[in-house]
C-alpha positions in Angstrom: -37.9 19.1 16.4 -36.1 15.6 15.4 -35.6 16.7 12.1 -33.6 19.8 13.2 -31.5 17.5 15.3 -30.8 15.1 12.6 -29.7 18.1 10.1 -27.1 19.6 12.4 -23.7 18.7 12.1 -22.4 16.0 14.3 -18.6 16.7 14.7 -18.1 12.9 16.2 -19.6 11.6 12.9 -18.9 13.8 10.1 -15.9 16.0 10.7 -14.1 18.4 8.5 -10.2 17.2 8.1 -8.8 21.0 8.0 -11.4 22.6 10.3 -11.8 20.1 12.9 -8.7 17.6 13.3 -5.7 18.8 15.0 -4.0 15.8 14.5 -4.3 11.8 13.5 -2.3 8.7 14.5 -2.3 5.7 12.4 -2.7 2.6 14.0 -2.6 -1.2 13.1 -5.2 -2.7 10.8 -6.3 0.7 9.2 -7.2 2.1 12.5 -6.8 6.0 12.4 -7.1 8.2 15.9 -8.4 11.9 15.0 -8.0 14.3 17.9 -9.8 17.4 17.6 -10.2 20.2 20.3 -12.6 18.6 22.3 -12.5 14.9 21.0 -11.0 11.9 20.0 -12.5 9.8 17.4 -11.1 6.5 15.7 -12.1 5.3 12.4 -11.1 2.2 10.2 -10.0 3.2 7.0 -8.8 1.5 3.8 -5.3 1.5 2.6 -6.3 4.1 -0.1 -8.1 6.3 2.5 -5.0 6.4 4.2 -3.0 7.1 1.5 -5.1 10.1 0.4 -5.1 11.4 4.1 -1.6 11.1 4.4 -1.1 12.8 0.9 -2.9 16.0 2.2 -1.0 19.6 1.9 -1.9 20.8 5.2 -0.7 18.0 7.6 3.1 17.2 8.2 4.5 14.2 9.6 6.1 14.4 13.0 6.5 10.5 13.5 6.2 7.1 11.4 2.4 7.0 12.5 1.4 11.0 13.7 0.5 13.7 11.2 -0.2 17.5 12.6 -2.7 19.9 11.0 -0.1 23.0 10.1 -3.3 25.6 10.3 -4.3 24.5 13.9 -0.8 25.1 15.6 -1.2 28.0 17.8 2.6 28.0 19.3 5.8 25.8 19.3 8.4 26.3 22.1 10.8 24.1 23.6 10.4 21.2 21.4 6.3 21.0 22.2 3.7 21.8 19.6 0.6 23.5 21.2 -3.1 23.4 19.7 -4.2 26.0 22.4 -2.6 28.5 25.0 0.9 27.3 26.2 -0.3 27.1 29.8 -3.4 25.4 29.3 -4.7 21.8 29.3 -4.8 22.2 25.6 -3.9 19.4 23.5 0.0 19.3 22.7 2.7 17.0 20.8 6.6 16.9 21.4 8.8 17.3 18.6 12.5 17.1 18.2 14.7 20.3 17.1 15.1 19.3 13.7 11.0 19.0 12.9 10.4 22.0 15.4 12.5 24.3 12.8 10.7 23.0 9.6 7.2 23.3 11.3 7.9 26.8 12.5 8.8 27.9 8.5 5.5 26.0 7.4 3.6 27.9 10.1 5.3 31.3 8.8 4.5 30.6 5.2 0.7 30.0 6.2 0.5 33.1 8.3 
């Protein structure tokens, strides 16, 4: 029984950036905060790992330290990006009007 538990994927330790992460924020000293549907996880990363992370195609930079996963956006309205239903407690982030237009175009291309 213990072997089965060890073989199961633990999203808190080993997550897929495209499938699990809604957005991430880069903090001081290489500390990156990953935000998923049901979790927030911080991980210390090297400068090279952060360059690789921020260079991924599926992410869009909305502030100097915040990148969103374009494929996980459910709705964009009134300057807010929703990663779940609009009328829920799901994760959401504010964006300015210019960014909202660009993100809407990116989401439309992905669909």
